[in-house]
N, C-alpha and C positions, 0 to 999 in steps of 0.2 A: 415476414417469419427473419428472423437472425439464428435461425438452429443451430451456422456454422460460426461462431460470434467468434473474429477476432481467428479467422483459416486461413483469410486473405492479410491479413499481418502476418505472420506464423511464414506462408512462406518463400515472407520477404525478411524477417526479422535478423539479424549478425550471430551470429554464433554465441556470441560474447551477451546478444542479450536475452538468448535462448537458452544461455549460462546461469545468467541469474534471478530471470524469472521460471525456471526450474516448468515444474505438469501443474503449479496456477493456471485454470482455468477465468477467462476474464468474464466479467458480470457481461452480459446482453444488456443494451440499450435500453430493452424494456423497465427490466429491472431493474436500472440507475433512474431513472426518469423517474419510475411511482415512488424510487426513494427519495428524490431531490421534489418530489411535490406534496410525500409524505410528512421529508421536513420543511417546504413555505407553510405546509396550514397551518402547521405548527406552532411554528412561526421561531423556528431551529434560525438559530446566530447561524451554528453550522452543523453543515450534511455531510455524513460519509455516509463508507459504503460499504459496507462484506466490518468483519471482524479486524483486518488489517484499518481500516480506513478509520475504524475508531479510535482503534491503536494510539495511530498517528493523534487523529484531533487529539483526543485527550493529553495524549507526550507535550501537546507545541500549543494546551491550551493560552500560555500565556497572552496577555493580555485583554483575548477576548471576550465576549462576556457568554459566561454560563447562563443555561435554559432553565435554569432547578440548581434547589439548595442542593438535591440528587444530586445530580447530575457536577455540583461543584462540589461538593464536601469525597466522590469520586477520583474529582485529578488531584487536589487534594492529596489524599488514599495512597492514587496510584504512580504520582509522579514523580519522588525515588525508584521504585520497580520499572518504570515504564525506562526511565535511565536505563538502566538496567540491561532491559532487555534490548534498548536503542540496539547499544553499544558490541551487541551478542549478533543481532542484524548486523552493525556493521563490520564486524572485522568475516561475515561468512563473508558479504557479499569483498570485500578486498581481497578476503583468500582464494574466489571464485576470477576476478578481475587478471592474481596474479595470473594466477593456474595458465589462466584462457593467452595470457599475452603470453609465453612460453611455453603454448603451449606455440601459435601466432607466427612466433619470433624461431621455431626450427621449424616447418615449416618453408616458412622462407628462406631458412640460412642453407 
């Protein structure tokens, strides 16, 4: 079992990565595998795990074939909104990186 999924990773993870990830809990290998198998059985071109995975898949659909008419319409309708959401994430990430970089440079001085 993988009850402590990500525990070893967190012990060796750099501080900047910890800051970017925050309190996010990783998916267990079993849940990811189940999602992948379910997607394969449904003959999905794209298999996304969790909301973040779904949002990323929707925002970057591009030339990939939609899995259904409903998925296609969702991608078309949400593409503009998802671009705004992605930009918000980028601002948060870049702000975190700058902040951590300043802390690290002060620490090294």
